[in-house]
C-alpha positions as CSV (number, residue, x, y, z in Angstrom):
1,M,88.5,97.1,80.2
2,S,85.7,98.8,81.6
3,V,82.2,98.6,80.0
4,A,79.8,101.6,79.8
5,K,79.3,103.6,83.0
6,K,75.6,103.3,84.3
7,E,74.5,106.1,85.8
8,Y,73.0,106.1,89.4
9,K,70.8,108.7,90.8
10,R,71.4,107.1,94.3
11,V,74.0,104.7,94.8
12,T,73.2,101.7,96.9
13,V,75.0,98.4,98.2
14,K,73.2,96.7,95.3
15,S,75.1,99.4,93.0
16,L,78.2,98.5,94.1
17,V,77.8,94.7,93.3
18,E,76.7,95.7,89.7
19,M,79.7,97.9,89.4
20,K,81.9,95.1,90.1
21,Q,79.9,92.9,87.8
22,N,80.3,95.6,85.0
23,R,83.9,96.2,85.7
24,E,83.5,99.6,86.7
25,K,85.9,101.1,89.5
26,I,84.3,102.2,92.6
27,S,85.3,105.7,94.2
28,M,85.3,106.0,97.6
29,L,86.3,109.1,99.9
30,T,85.9,110.2,103.4
31,S,83.7,113.2,104.7
32,Y,83.1,114.2,108.4
33,D,81.0,117.6,108.0
34,Y,78.4,119.0,105.6
35,S,80.4,121.3,103.6
36,M,82.9,118.7,102.5
37,A,80.3,116.0,101.9
38,K,78.5,118.4,99.7
39,I,81.5,119.0,97.6
40,V,82.5,115.3,97.6
41,D,79.1,114.2,96.6
42,A,78.6,116.6,93.8
43,A,81.7,115.3,92.3
44,Q,80.1,112.0,91.7
45,V,82.0,110.1,94.3
46,D,80.3,106.8,94.6
47,V,80.5,106.2,98.2
48,I,81.3,108.5,101.4
49,L,83.0,106.8,104.1
50,V,82.2,108.8,107.4
51,G,85.6,107.3,108.9
52,D,86.6,107.0,112.6
53,S,89.7,108.6,111.0
54,A,88.1,111.8,112.1
55,S,89.7,111.1,115.6
56,N,93.1,111.9,113.7
57,V,92.1,114.4,111.1
58,I,89.2,116.4,112.8
59,A,90.3,115.8,116.4
60,G,94.0,115.5,116.2
61,H,94.3,112.5,118.0
62,E,97.3,110.2,117.5
63,T,95.2,107.1,116.6
64,T,91.6,106.2,115.6
65,L,90.7,104.7,119.2
66,P,89.4,107.9,121.2
67,I,86.5,108.9,119.1
68,T,83.2,107.9,120.5
69,L,79.9,106.6,119.4
70,D,78.0,109.8,119.8
71,Q,80.8,111.8,117.8
72,M,80.6,109.2,114.9
73,I,76.8,109.9,114.9
74,Y,77.2,113.8,115.0
75,H,79.5,113.3,112.1
76,A,77.5,111.2,110.2
77,S,74.5,113.2,110.5
78,S,76.1,116.0,109.0
79,V,77.5,114.1,106.1
80,V,74.1,112.3,105.4
81,R,72.2,115.8,105.2
82,A,74.8,116.8,102.0
83,A,74.7,113.5,100.3
84,K,72.3,113.3,97.3
85,R,73.9,110.5,95.3
86,A,76.6,108.8,97.4
87,L,76.0,105.9,99.6
88,V,77.1,106.9,103.1
89,I,78.7,104.4,105.2
90,V,79.8,104.9,109.0
91,D,82.7,103.3,111.1
92,I,81.6,101.8,114.1
93,P,84.2,103.1,116.6
94,F,86.7,101.2,118.8
95,G,84.6,99.5,121.7
96,S,81.2,99.6,120.4
97,Y,81.2,96.0,118.8
98,Q,84.2,93.9,119.2
99,S,83.2,92.0,122.8
100,D,79.6,91.9,122.5
101,S,77.2,91.2,119.8
102,K,74.3,92.7,121.4
103,E,76.5,95.9,122.1
104,A,77.4,95.7,118.4
105,L,73.9,95.6,117.3
106,R,72.9,98.5,119.6
107,S,75.7,100.9,118.4
108,A,74.9,99.9,114.6
109,I,71.1,100.7,115.3
110,R,71.8,103.9,116.9
111,I,74.0,105.0,113.8
112,M,71.4,104.1,111.5
113,K,68.6,105.6,113.4
114,E,70.3,108.7,114.7
115,S,72.2,109.9,111.4
116,G,70.3,108.3,108.8
117,A,73.5,106.7,107.0
118,H,73.1,103.7,104.6
119,A,75.7,101.1,105.9
120,V,78.1,100.6,108.6
121,K,81.8,99.4,108.7
122,V,83.5,97.3,111.2
123,E,87.2,96.0,111.4
124,G,88.3,92.6,111.8
125,G,87.6,88.7,110.8
126,S,86.7,85.5,112.4
127,E,87.1,87.0,115.6
128,I,84.1,89.5,115.1
129,R,81.7,87.0,113.2
130,Q,79.0,86.9,115.9
131,S,78.8,90.7,116.0
132,V,78.8,90.9,112.3
133,S,76.1,88.7,112.0
134,R,73.8,90.1,114.4
135,I,74.0,93.3,112.8
136,L,73.3,91.7,109.5
137,E,70.3,89.8,111.1
138,A,68.8,93.0,112.1
139,G,68.9,94.1,108.2
140,I,71.5,96.4,108.6
141,P,74.1,96.4,105.7
142,V,77.6,95.9,106.9
143,M,81.0,96.4,105.1
144,G,84.4,94.6,106.4
145,H,87.8,96.0,106.9
146,L,90.7,93.7,106.8
147,G,94.5,94.1,106.5
148,L,95.9,97.0,108.2
149,T,93.2,97.6,110.8
150,P,93.8,101.0,112.5
151,Q,91.8,100.2,115.7
152,S,94.0,97.4,116.3
153,I,97.2,99.5,116.0
154,Y,98.4,98.9,119.7
155,K,98.3,95.1,118.8
156,F,100.4,95.6,115.6
157,G,102.7,98.1,117.2
158,T,103.3,99.8,113.5
159,Y,101.7,101.0,110.6
160,T,103.8,98.7,108.4
161,V,102.1,96.8,105.5
162,R,100.1,93.6,106.6
163,A,99.8,89.7,105.4
164,K,103.2,89.9,104.0
165,E,103.9,86.5,105.6
166,D,101.9,83.4,104.4
167,K,100.0,82.8,107.7
168,E,98.7,86.0,107.9
169,A,97.7,86.1,104.5
170,E,96.0,82.9,104.3
171,K,94.0,84.2,107.4
172,L,93.0,87.2,105.5
173,K,91.8,85.3,102.5
174,Q,89.8,83.1,104.7
175,D,88.3,86.2,106.7
176,A,87.2,87.8,103.4
177,K,85.5,84.5,102.3
178,M,83.9,84.4,105.6
179,L,82.6,88.1,105.6
180,E,81.2,87.5,101.9
181,E,79.5,84.3,103.3
182,I,77.6,85.8,106.2
183,G,76.4,88.7,104.1
184,C,78.8,91.6,103.9
185,F,78.2,93.7,100.9
186,G,81.9,94.8,100.5
187,I,85.2,94.7,102.1
188,V,88.1,97.3,102.4
189,L,91.6,95.9,102.2
190,E,94.2,98.4,103.5
191,K,97.9,98.2,103.2
192,I,98.6,94.7,102.0
193,P,100.4,93.2,99.0
194,A,98.9,94.2,95.8
195,A,99.1,90.5,94.4
196,L,97.1,89.5,97.6
197,A,94.5,92.0,97.2
198,K,94.0,91.3,93.4
199,E,93.6,87.7,94.5
200,V,91.0,88.5,97.3
201,A,89.1,90.6,94.8
202,E,88.9,87.9,92.3
203,S,87.8,85.1,94.7
204,V,84.6,87.0,96.2
205,S,81.6,88.3,94.5
206,I,81.4,91.3,96.6
207,P,83.4,94.7,95.9
208,I,86.9,94.8,97.4
209,I,87.8,98.5,98.2
210,G,91.5,99.1,98.5
211,I,93.7,101.8,100.2
212,G,97.3,100.9,99.8
213,A,95.9,97.5,98.2
214,G,97.2,98.1,94.5
215,N,94.8,98.6,91.6
216,G,93.8,94.9,91.2
217,V,90.7,95.5,93.5
218,D,87.5,96.8,92.6
219,G,87.7,100.4,93.9
220,Q,89.9,102.8,95.8
221,V,89.1,104.9,99.2
222,L,91.4,107.8,100.5
223,V,91.0,110.1,103.4
224,V,89.9,113.7,101.6
225,H,92.1,115.7,103.7
226,D,95.1,113.6,102.5
227,L,94.0,114.0,98.7
228,L,93.5,117.4,99.0
229,G,96.9,118.1,100.6
230,M,95.3,119.6,103.8
231,T,97.4,117.2,105.8
232,H,101.2,117.6,105.1
233,E,103.0,115.4,107.2
234,F,101.4,111.8,106.2
235,N,103.0,110.6,103.4
236,P,102.3,107.0,102.6
237,R,103.4,105.4,99.3
238,F,99.8,104.9,98.2
239,L,98.8,108.5,98.9
240,R,98.4,110.7,95.8
241,R,97.8,114.6,96.5
242,Y,95.9,116.1,94.0
243,M,96.1,119.6,95.6
244,N,98.2,121.2,98.2
245,L,95.6,122.9,100.4
246,Y,97.9,123.2,103.2
247,E,100.0,125.6,101.5
248,E,97.1,127.6,99.5
249,M,95.0,127.8,102.3
250,G,98.2,129.1,104.6
251,K,98.7,131.7,102.0
252,A,95.1,132.9,101.6
253,I,94.7,133.6,105.7
254,S,98.2,135.2,105.8
255,K,96.9,137.5,103.2
256,Y,93.8,138.3,105.0
257,V,95.8,138.7,108.2
258,S,98.0,141.3,106.4
259,D,95.0,143.0,105.0
260,V,93.3,143.5,108.2
261,K,96.6,144.7,110.0
262,H,96.9,147.0,107.1
263,Q,93.3,148.5,107.0
264,D,93.0,147.1,103.4
265,F,89.8,144.8,104.5
266,P,87.3,145.8,104.3
267,N,87.4,148.2,101.5
268,D,85.0,150.9,100.5
269,S,82.9,148.4,98.2
270,E,82.9,145.7,101.1
271,Q,81.1,147.6,103.7
272,Y,77.5,149.0,104.0
């Protein structure tokens, strides 16, 4: 059972650790622009993730791979200007940290300096240890991401559940421990068995945020466009749609078109 909720004027990485210690679940949503981030922040969401999922939901790409560092900084700076309470975390995009720890540090520094974000997120485990360590050594907070890592989709070949086999599950557990040991403040676990996610959450002292990883973790994250039903073709089991904005917005826009065509808009009271 959760204890009494502590009020945070500004959520920090320290706040998230406290939430885990106090067994208070952490809420996390994506945002990519000022207007949406302002709404999400006012709703008391704890963490806003400026995800490389902008590549999909904003730019219309099939994967997250095409989005650039400059584009991520643009989206992040828009979100930071709106967020008064939430911790803002930014994905370092594909190709900006994996192969060269010096490039990883340069990418993280650019995000922090040019956007004003509070932390960065990277995908992977032992294979990116050097890059993560170098970023952390510079004093930049890092959140990890394990399980289904969308930047590696062409290696996986599918968006199916990860770590169902013992070998992959064991590596995931070891990677989570490693990320904690080198100093990451939290980890996202995406699309893995709920029992495994719960085991990982109980084995580390840092917050574990799930997406398609069951309810035994310390918090949840969703893409805000999915939650609001602005997207309608993406229907994974873990997604709960709280609205159907795709339909509602379509109706509103169709009504506007009709009113313009029939000279009902603007009416006498809507002009000067």
